[in-house]
KOLDREN-88429 format. One record per residue (C-alpha): x, y, z. Coordinates in steps of 0.25 Angstrom, whole numbers, plus 5000, padded with zeros to 4 digits. Example, Ala and Ser with C-alpha at 12.3 -4.5 7.8 and 13.67 -1.06 7.14 Angstrom:
<recs>
504949825031505549965029
</recs>
This chain:
<recs>
559552325609558152365612557652505610557752585623556552685626556652805635555552845644554452935638554353075642553353195641553553275628552253345625550853345628549953235624549753225609550453205596551953225599553053235588554553225590555853245581557353245582558253365578559153325567560353315576559653215585559853305598558453355600557153295601555953385597554553355600553153425599551853395604550353425606550753535617551353625606552753615611554053575604555053525613556553505610557253385618558653355620558353215623557153135628557753155642557753315640556953365652556853515647556653515632556453645624554953665622554353765612552853785610552453795595550953795597549753715603550253585597551353535588551153405580552553385573553953425574555153405565556553455565557353485552558553565548558653635562557153675562555953625569554653605562553453595571551953575567551253675575549753695578549553795568549653685557551053735553552453685552553253785560554753785559555653815571557153845573557953745582558253755593557853905594556453865590556053985583554953985572555553975559554353975549553153895545553453775536552053745532550653755536549453665536547953675539547953565549548953515560550353465555550453315558551953295555553253365551554353275546555753285539556953205538558453245537558453225521557153295519557253445517555753465519554653445529553553345528552253395535550853335536549553395541548153355545547653445533547953315524549153375519550653355520551753445515553253435512553853575516555153645514555953665527555853815524554353815522553553885511552753805501552753655504553553565495552453455493551053455498550353315500548853345500548153225495547853165509546453145514546753145529547753215539549153185535549853115547551253095543552253125532553653075527554653115516555653035510557153085511557253115496556053195496555353105485554153045493553353085505552353005513551053055521550052975529548653035530547453005539546652965527547352825528548452835517549952855517550452925504551752935498552053055489553053085478553553225482553953255467552653225461551853255473550953125471550653005480551452885476550952785487549752785496549552685507548452655517549152645530548552755539547352755548546352855544546152975554545553115553546553195561548053175565547753185580546853055579547952975571548652865579549452815567550252925561550852845550552152915551552952855539554452875536555352865523556752795525557652915529558852885520558352865506556852865507556752725500555652675510554452725517554052675531552552685535551752625546550552535543549852475554550852395563551952395553552952485546552952475531554152515522553852555508554852565496554852715491555052665477554052565475553152595487553152445490553252395504554652345508554452295523553552315535554052325549553152275561553252195574552352105582552352195594551752315586550352315591549752435584549952525571551252595569551052745568552452795563553752745558555152815557556452775550557752795558558652905552559552795546558352725540558752595546557752585557556252615558555352645570553852645571552852675582551452625584550252695590550452625603551852675605552652565600553952595593554652495585556052505577556452415566557752405558557352425543558352335536558152215545556652245549556952205563556252275574557252325584556252355596554852405599554552505610553252515617552752645622552552655637551152715636550852665622550552805616550652825601551952875596551753005589553153025583554552975584555853015578557252955577558553025582559253075569560553025575560052885571560452835585559252745587558452855596556952865593556052975600554552965599553353035605551952985608550553055608550653075623551753175621552853085626554253065620555052945620556452895615556952755610558452725610559152615603558152605592559152545583559552425592560852495596561152595607560852735603562052785611563052695603562452735590562652885594564052855598564452775585564052905578564752995586566052905587566252925572566253075573567153085585568152975581569253075577569053165589569053045599570352995593571053125594570653145608571053005612572453025605572653155613572253085626573252975624574353075621574053155633573953035643575152965637576153015648575152995660575152845657576652825661576752855676578252845676578352955665578653105669577553185662577653335662576253355659575853265671576753355680576053475675574653415677574953375692575653505696575053625688573753555685573853595671573853525657574753585647574453545633575553495624575853595613576353475604574953415603573853495597572653515606571253505601570353615606568853625603568553765598567153815599566753865585565553965586564453925577564054025566562654065563561954005552562054085538560854165535560054105523559654185511558354255512557554355504557354495509556054545513555354405513554754315524555154165526554854075515554153965523552954065526551654035518551454185516552754265515553354385509554354355498554754505497554354635503555054765498554754905493554254855480553154755485552854625492552954475487552154375495552154225494550954145499551053995500549753915501549553785509549553705497550953755493550453855482551253985483550954125477551754255477551054395478551854525474551354655480551954785475551954915484551755005472550654945463551055045452552354965451551654825448550454755452550454635462550854495457550354365461551154235458551054085460552354035467552553915459554053905461553853935476554654065476555254105489556054225486555554355480556054495477555254615471555754745464555054845455555454765443555454615446554854515456555954405459555554265464556454145467556354015473557353905478557453765473556353675479557053565487556053455483556253485468557553475462557153515448556753655452557753765453557753895460557153995451557054155450555854215445555654365442554454435438554754565431553754685435554054755422554354695408553754595398554454475404553754475417554454345423555754275422556454165430557754105431558153965437559353955446560353835443560253705450561153745461560653885464559453935472558954075474559054115488558654265487558154365476558154515474557454605464557754745460558354805447558954665446558554525450559454455460559454315466560454245475560654095475561253995484562453985474562854125480562554185467561854325464561054315451560554455445559554465434558854585428557354605431557054545417557854415419559254445413560354375421561254495426562254445435562754325444563554365456564254275466563954305481565054275491564154195500562854135502561754235498560854295509559954395502559954505492559254635488559154725475558954865472558954915457560154845451560854825465560854695472561354665486561654525490561954475504562654345506563554275517564954325516565454235526564854125535564054175547564754205560564254165574563154265574563254345562562954335547564054375538563454445526563854525514563154605503563454615488562954745482562854725467562454835458562154825443562254935433562154895419563254795417564054835429563954755442564554815454564554755468564954775483565054685494564754735508564554655521563154655527563154685542562154625551561754635566562454535575561754395574560754445564560454405549560054475537558554495536558354585525559154655513558654755504558954885497558355025501557655105491558955185488559755055485560455035499560654895504559954865517560054745526559154705538559554605548558854515558559254605570558454725563559554815558559354875544560654915537560854995525562054995516562555135512563155115498563855245498564655215511564655065510564155055524562954975531562155075540561055025550559755105546558755035555558554945566557254875565557254815578557154945585555754965578555254825583554354815595554654665598555854585599555354485589554854595579555654615566555554705554555354655540556154755531555454795518556254905512557155025516556955165511558155265511557355385506556355375517557255315528556255205531556355055532555054985528554854855536553854765542553754735557553654585560553154565574553754435580554254385567555354415556554454425544553054485541551754415538551054425525549654435532549354545536550254625528551254695537551454845538552754905533553354995543554455105540555655105550556555225550557955215545558855255557560355245558560655195572561555305578561755315592560755395601559655415591558755465602559555595602559255715592560755715588560755565584559455575576560055695567561355615565560555485561559855565551561055625545561855495544560555415539560355525528561855515524561855365521560455345515559655405503558555475511557555585507558055685517558155825512559455895513558956005521558355915531559755845532560455975534559356015545559655885552561155905551560956055556560156005568561255905572562256025570561456105580561355995590562855995590562956145592561956145603562756035610563956125609564756025601565256115590566256005585565155905582564356015575565556055566565855905564564355885559564555995549565855935544565155805543563955855535564755945525563556025521563856165515562456205516562356165531563556235535563056375535561856345543562656265553563656385554562456485557561856395567563256385574563356535574561956555580562356465592563656545594564656445590565556535582566656435581565756325575565256425565566656465560567056315559565756285551566056405541567456345538566856205535566456235520567856275516568456155523567556065516567856125502569356115505569255975510568455925498569555905489570255815499569155715501569455585494568355555483568455405485567755415499566455455492566455335482566555215492565555135484565555185470565755045464564355005468563555125464562655115452561655205445560455135449560755115464561755215468562055355464563555365460563555515460563255525474564555465477565255595472564555705479565255825484566255795495565755915503564355855503563755815517564155685523562855665530561755745524561255665512561655735499561055625491559655655494559655775485558955745472559455865465560855935466560556075469561456185464561756255477562656365481563756325491563656415503564956435510564956485525565456625527566856625531567056695545568056815543568656895554568257035555569157145560568157185571568257055578567556925577566156925572565056825570564756815555563456735558562856845568561556905563561357045568559957065563559356935566559056925581558256795580558656675588559456565581558656455576558856315581559356225569558456115575557256185570557856225556556956215545557156205530556956355529558256375537559056285529558556355516558956495522560356445525560556385511560156515504561356595499561656725506561256855498561656965507562957035506563956965515565456945514565156835504564856935493566157025496566956955486565856975475565957125477566657185465567957265468568157405464568457415449568357265448567757215434566757105433567857005427568757025439567557015449567056885442568356815442568556845456567156795461566956685451567056565460566156635470565056665460565056525454564856465468563756565470563056525457563356385454562056365445562556475435563256445422564556525419563756625410562656645420563656665431564356775423563056845421562756835435564056885440563957005431562657045437563257015451564457105448563657225443562657205455563857215465564357345458563057405458562757375473563757475478563357625476564557715476564957865472563457895470563157785460561757735458561457595465560957495455560157375459560857245454560157145447560357045458559857135469558757055476558257175484556857215478556557365475555357365484556057325496556957455496556457575505555757695498556757805494556957925485557557915471558758005475559157925487559657815478560757915473561157955487562457925493562557815504563257865516564257765522564257745537
</recs>
């Protein structure tokens, strides 16, 4: 059967045009001189998807679900498929890229350029695996054998060179290329190809024939040619199975040979005799060949194997569908068996004719096609606070200690620079990145570097290198096993690394192996703070839109190792983008939706503390998190405009975002005060106790002025602050809310009676994880009457304060009275919204006037000191908690004598007590005899 040729159609503007197939053979992808990349369903597709990548595009390649395009900025740009989003730059050249190639068995990209260089690059970018730079002319084409042993390049200096990838030397050099000075003037591209299955042979064009070389001896095996070929062959290409070989000439002729027999199946003439610039086989191996010419036209050849391409496709699909077809045929025979006999009475037949319905027989199972929703791809492991690996200049780590940068030159050399924010901690470090480290973490004690196993070198293992910032042994390293690769690292009081074997390995900063821990799923990332490590992994397979992640918090304290596993919440459809520890040791997580969450260890809850998307001006803007500070209530981050990571040049500016819990109606004054109290309760902030009480009193005042007394009372019950209660009661009395003031005065006694009934286990929810280095265990056993919202943990020193109890309201025989009413003070009541620190101090001072509180301390007639001391001992101890028992006794003796001498009766002389604070100069001037006069009672 002869080769069938379909009519040419317009693909791109006139100029060099490249074409490739997707790996499933369903789409054709072309790029051309107009700078567009088009995705075709078939050659007859009238509306292909078109994407502009620049002013021109010389080459395109599809590999592992990604597109690689040679753009006009001399770079190999990666794109996602079919979304066609930028996915990083693989490599750069100083001149246009002439070809990008890869094959199914090759886990790398071969790239050639006009700058007389060719590279073998990793699919993820970074430093090239092999740079071929001994050319003396523009490199026109490149080929790589399937086993990654040899590579072949054709240069404009007239030579084709075969390279040994392991030794990086030339093993064969042939003169078969016409000499040219630039790629755009080349007619013969000399596109060679290795046999795709085992790579035992190399096919290259030489004038009007294609020569096959043995890859072991490099001797010529056979040459393919035909009498109808009139001009030089420009390129040759093996079929996916390696059984057929296609070649194209500069005049547009395309010939196909069978490799084993050497027979020429057919030769197709180009309708316009334009030079064929590129061609590709369909990966389905169905004998379909697509080509493009220098005029920007695309054509397709069918039946290139001498067989019908449709029959080849049907043979491949019949093998897969045999079981399904047999099952369907059997069901059809059983279902139609009764209808073959016209004389038989069929119940199913009557139902179909009368009711127009078909009832299925329950005795026979019915196969139903159920649509199973496809789950999202699992998030790969990443290093927090780092930029993509494929960048030439990237951040390996940026945290509150310093910055680690990696710079990769065009020749593949890589260096690492470490910059510390505090120069007193350590001076800057400059390292040569010989091992091609891709991961780094920095702490005040150690710099951790790690690399994965290079794919093209089997004898090199994944290695962990640590540089101690203090100590005699400045550097140590450890190699992983042959089956393990480091995927993420962390540095703190310990050195941690996660491997693809789902192991968490812990080391001391000086290299002692501390622990090996199994993770319950594939690792994602980790973070360290002192001797606490937080490791995130996939707890289950991802769902339709969400990632299912969990976090192990592991605390080391001497020989003890304690851990707790918590689920990690994410926004719907988002991924984890950053993981870190705050400066107080709380784990923090940031997702791709912009939500930053903090894990409160005391309550074992995740709390959203910042939505970075609200601080972005554009939809495509994102924030690169650096650190979280709880004392200052700030998030340090970098704004990335139109990107997901910052650039190294110019150095970005760090912005401080405020921490804010997303309560409802934050534009109101009430919600703002509530947000402050809730935030201070869950975070270690530098807020003053007096400031927190003032904020709580302002919230209490808003409830009172809104005539919601129950809410005001509820707020005081929630705060449970004895020192705030008297001020709230006084303010309620000033507003004339007597009932509220009475309820507030009885709260202190209620708290004291209910304290013994509270279960102590409620206050120790997470004591199994607390350690001396990261968490203060003593804070878990605070007073049960302590405030539930006002941050008690912000006090650095425990003050010996006298507990003030509100005055109980007593009924008087003369009728109801207001105990808070001031008869001498006629000043207007002060609004609590303008309360200052002075007002809070005045309320907290103990009262010294003679009120009903001191009635019990007054000695009775004829009462001795022992009797008086026994009766009032508990009151005196509460008033003077700072005194020892001996000092309390001496103080009580003076108080007892002073109380007896203050009352002048039966003409006795009044004596000034030692504790009388009234100075003598303040008394009015009087005669000496007036002191002995009787005082008339009225």
